N, C-alpha and C positions, 0 to 999 in steps of 0.2 A: 540740839546732834553735833553739831558743826564743832561746838566747841565742846563737848566730850574724846571726840575723837583722838586728838593726841595722847593724853587719860588713857585710853583704847588702845593706842599703837604702843604707846608704853608697857602697858599692863603686858600684853601678849611680848613686846624686845625679853621685859625683862622675864616673862618665864618661859622663851627660849631659854635667855640663856641660861637660868637656872637647871633646863634640864640638857642642855649642853655639857657643865658645870658636873653633874650629875654625871654623866657618861662615862665623862671620863674620868671621874676617879672611878666608880667601877671597873674600866676598862686599867688602869693603875693597880685597884685592884689584885687581879685576873693576872697582872702580871706577875706581881710580888706575888699569889701565891705560886702563882709559874715556879719561879727563882726556889720557892719558897720545898717546892719539890722536884729542883733538878741537885740540890743542894743536900736534901738526904740520900737519894741515888748515891754522891757522886760520896757524900759519908758512908756510904755501901761495901761503895767500891771500896773506899781509903786501906776500909778495915780487915775486905774481902787479899787486897794486896797486900798487907805486912802483913798479912797471917802467911800465906802464900812464900813469900819473901823467907821472915823465919825457916819455915820447914824445907824449901831448899838450904837454906845458908846453916842448915840444923842438917842436915842428910850431907850437905858443901863436908864439917867440920868433921862429919862419925867416917867419912869419905876416907879423908886428908888420916886421920889417927891412925884409921887400919889397914890405910896404905901401909903406913910408916909400924903397921905392929903394932903399936899401941890400942893398950884395948878400950873400944867404946865407952867402958862405963868406969875406967880409970877415975881417980878424983882429979884432976888435970880436965879430964873430956867433958867432967862434968860442970868445971868451974870454969870451964869457954864456954860449955853451950849455955849455962845458967847466964852467965853476967851476958851474949845473948839474946836470950829472950828477953831480960831486962830494959836493956837497953829498943828493943824493939816494941814491947810494949805501952813504953814510954812513950815512945816515936808517934805508935799508928795512936794508944788515948788522945796525946793532944791533939793529931790530927783529923783522926775522927769529930771528938772534943771542937775542935774550931769549927765546922763543916755544919753539926747540930749547931751549932749559937747562931752561928747564921744562916742557916734551916729559921731558928725559931724567932729571929730579926726580921725575917722576909715575912713572915706568921702577924708577927706585929705588925707592922707595914704596909701590910692588906686590913687589919685590921680600921685603922686610921686612915685610909685611903676610901674604904665604907662611911667608916660613921659622916668623915669630911664633906663627902656622896650626898647623905640624906641631911646631911643639916645646911648643904648647900640651893638643891629643892626643897628646905620645908623653909628658910632665908627667901629662897630667890620666890615661892609661891607666897609667902604671906605680902612679901612687899607688891609682887604682880595684883594680892588683890587690893592693895591700898591705891594704888594706881585707876583699879576697874572703880573704888568707892569711888573716886571722885569724876571720875568719870559724870555718878548719876545722883 
């Protein structure tokens, strides 16, 4: 039995190490999932912000045009508003799309961390079993 003790301790040490790696991988996966949710929330906030800013800009254009006596439906007013809408829409889509891509990457990272955690646990478990087998 004394000859088996080093193998038993090695097996226990390997099992504990594997569980620690598993727990660390799970924690990294949870952090990545949280980052994903934050990025999705930021994407929604950016979308709302850009839409609000566009509405405000259009209201200001109409107010300025009306204060000068120009018709809000004049071809010039429509052209200026259309240009602002086009620019704002492009900026909004770029900013929101970027945040959504970031969220997607965080989601993929979480999957990798979870998979790595499971592999670490299985690998450590098998290694510890081989140590226990040598003990007996």
